[in-house]
C-alpha positions, 0 to 999 in steps of 0.5 A: 532538503529545503523543499522551497527549492523544489516545484511540486505542483498540481498538473497545470495548477501551481500551489500557493505557498503555505506561509501565505495561505489564509486558511492555514493562518486562521487555523493557527490563530484559532488554536492560539486563541483557544489556548489563551482563553483556557489559561487566562480566564480568571476575572475576565470574560473569555469572549473578551480575551479571545477577541483581544488575542486575535487582534494582537496576533494581527498587530504583531506578526507571530514567530511560527518557528516557535510554535509549541510541538503539541500544537504543531503535531495537532496541525500535522495530524489534520493535514494531507500529505501534500499540505505536509510538504507545504508545511515543511517548506515554512522553516527548518524547525517545522521541516525537522519536526514534520520529518520525524512525525511523518516517518511513523504515519501510514501513507497511501501509495501514489502511482508513478506515471510516465514523465513529462519530457518537455518540462523535465518532470515526473507525474504522480497520481494520488488516489486519495485526492484524485489529482495528478502532481508533477515534480519538475526539474527531476529528469537529471536525477533519472538520467537518459533512458533510465528504466524502473525495475522496482519500487519499495519504501518510497524509493525507485530501483532503476537501471541507467542507460548503461544498465548500472543500478541505482536507487532514487527517492523522487520526493527527497531527490536523493540518489544512491548508486548501487554496485554494478551487475555486469559480472552476471549480466553481460553473458552476451555483448554489452551493447546488445544487452543494453539495447535488447535485453536490459528492460526485461532482465530484472523482473522484481526489485525491492528493499528491506527498509528505507535507506534514509533511516537504515544503513543496513538495508538490503536490495533483492532482485529477481533476474528474469532471464536466468531465474536467480535471486541477487542480493546486495547488502549495504556496506558489502562490495557487490552482489551475491547470487543465490546458490543452488536455485534452479527454480523460477521466481514470480515475486518477492516481499519483505515482512517480519524481518525476512524475505519471502520469495514466491516460486513458479510452483507456488512454494515460498522460500524464506531468506534471512539477512541477519548474518553477513551472507543471506541464508535460506531459512526454510521452504514452504510447500503448500498443497495447491487447489486445482485452480492454482494448478490450472493457472500454473499450467497457464503460466507455461504459455506466454503471460496469460497469468501472473502471480503476486505475493502480498502481506495483508493484516499478518497473512501471506496472500497469493494473488493470481492475475489473469490476462486476456481480452474478450475471453482470449488468452494473451492478446495485445493490447492485453488487459487484466480480466480477473483475480483469484486470492488465496491465504497461506494456512501455515499450520497445514500448510495449504493455500485457502481461497479468499472470497472477501478481503473485508476492509483491505485494499491491495496494490499490485504492479512491478513494485513491492506489493502492499496492502492497506485498510480502506477504513484508515484512508479515503479515496479507496474501495474496500475489498478491491485490488488496484493494479497496473501492468508489469509485462515490461518487455512487451512494450518494445515488441508489439506496437499495439501494446499501449504500455499500460494495463491499470484498474481496480478489481472488486472481489465482491462484484468480480469486475474490473473498473477504471480508477484513472480518468486521464488518457495515457496514450502509448507509454514507453515506461511502466507505472509503479505504486510508490509510497511518498517518502519526503 
């Protein structure tokens, strides 16, 4: 999709188009002039040739679509994500090259913020450059009263106002309708479910892969009220419900071509989707330290602790998040107070407490939990956990609950700090981490 037809802006500040951007032009010119000096130095001063080339480049407007792939790749490697979007808008050849190149680049997650209903926009916060961006005129793709239940591989998983699920890539603005979930949802009257239960029914939703590049993607839901797993595989007519599962699920991730589901007793189920139907490959029952046992008991009371499963540098991590305010358990508005992190020792097996994540950074919310290296990106504090709240059903139950709980927790200092300086006020929808996938 040609992004010239879109409007991606810094909040209250319109971007300049890439083709008219003077620094871009000078950068390209310097690359070309260096190349000319290397190839045509014979019998002539390199300084004279460089000046001559620059003069000619201003006299004859260059055809940017014919830029050599090697130089284009060098340029893209120096650009931020937002400037790559600008570059893609220049011409079709640049767009095609950028899309193939960017698909292999590691990217930093953005935070999806509540939409600007007045301007029919959606807002995103980038930690990397500490700025808020808007995608305008996208509300029609979300629909009226759409409720986000997950984020994975740059896609959002949403329920519309009739509880029908769909996928949406807010950057490419592609929407994919999913099969209805009515047959196992509407155990009560449909109108009651939509009005009262819809926003708490699905507690997690993730994808196995990017639907833009994989026609065999799988969507997995954790159904909160009935504590079941629901699976949808592209090309299949409907959802499959996990059989014989009476255990409660806390989180689910996808790594190493398998789904890993975390249960309330801190065990892990491994699901394989290479066959036509999902198969529970194995179960892992690690021994549990006393701290985890206490947290599990705490989970039996309302929401004073939450569990997350994260893959980080090849390890499976169990992250316990403790909620409260001023030493009290579960008060509104709640705030995250502390974290404990454990690594799965698969040889024993047992959960081993981790005091230091080293250079790793974790991102937790209702999305597909993720990890990245602070060495590879700017704007992040290493050995930290960036989080947002995901107790979504509380947003409609208690007005004092403001709809957000976000910050970063330093494992070294054992304290929570803010990372978002803008006031959110009371919000009506949750925030999610999403990796931009244009």
